[in-house]
N, C-alpha and C positions, 0 to 999 in steps of 0.2 A: 127527724124521726118519722117513719112512715107507719101508718095504721094497716096491719097486715092480717089477713084471714088465711089459716092453713086448712086445706081440705085433702085428707089423706086417710084411707082406712087402716092404716098401721099405727098403733099406739106408739111404737118406738120411733117411727119418722117423725110424728108430730111432736114428740118429746124432744128430739134432736133439733128439729127446727125451731121450736120454742126457745130452747137454750140458745141457739145460734142468734135468733132475733133479739132476744133479751141482751145478751152480750153487746150486740150492735146498736143498743139503745132503740129498738123499734117496739112498738106496742102491738100485741096481738089482741084482736078485738072480736075474733070468733074462731071456732074450729068446727069441722064438719067431718063425718066418717063415711059419707056417701055421697053420691053425685046429687041426688034430691036434696039433701040437707044443705049442700053446698049452694045451690041455686037459690034455696029459700034463705038461708042466712047471709047470703051475699046482698040480697035485697033488703034485709033487715038492718045490716050493719054498714053497707056503703064503704068498704075498706079501700085504702089506697092501692093496695095490691093483693091478689089472690094467688097464693101459692096452691097450685092444683095437680094432684096425682092424675095421671093418665088412666089407670086401670083401677077403677072403684066400683062397688056394688051400686045397684038401682039405676044409675045414669053414669056413662063412662065419661072421660075428660073431654073427649069432642063434643058430646052432646051439652055438657055443661058450659063449654066455651061459647058454643052456639046460643044457648039459651041466655046466659049472662050478656052476652055482646048484643043480641036482640033488643033487651030491655034496658041495657046500660052501655051505649057505644063507646063510652070514654073509658071503660073498665081496663085495668091493667091486670093482666093474667100471665104468670110465669109457670109453665108445665114442669113437674117433676115425674120422670119415667125411668124404669129400668128396661124399657123396651128399646130396641134398635130398628123399630119398624119406621123407616124414615117417611113412608107414604103417610101414615096417621099423624106423625108429628108435623110434616108439612101441611095436611089438612087443618090441623089446630092453628097453625101459624096464618094459613089464609084466612081462617074464621076469625081471627083477631088476637089470639095469644101473641104476647111480646117475644117470648124467648122460651127455651127450654133447659132444663138442668138434669142431667143423667145421674142416676144413682149408681154406686154411692157418689155423693156430691162434696164438693170442696168448700169448706166453711167460708173462706175468702170470696169465692166466686158467687155464693148465695147472697152474702152482703153487698157485693159489688153490683148484681142485677138489682137487688132491691133499690138501691141507691140511684141506679140509672133509670129505672122505671117510675120511681115516686115522683109525684107531682113536686114542682119546685116552689 
């Protein structure tokens, strides 16, 4: 069981991810609706995995990845994006994100990545 934080400005996406994680026996420790809140709540809750939307208000996903990794170098971040901008995705991966999931996402793929990235 992983302790997971969900950061996405879409209520619907947060709801679907919450359902997927609950079915997969993972615990949701926090949710954030914008990038600034994501950085703050990450520090407060220290989740095993952060599911992070790339396009969010206040701070975008790349900024969040950089800020979280600067403070928590062992953070495990999985990006969630509808964007096909490979340059931005690659920048996030270079900054420390583990992987990315394209929207719409596959239920099994989300759970597989959570298991892969979670501490053993």
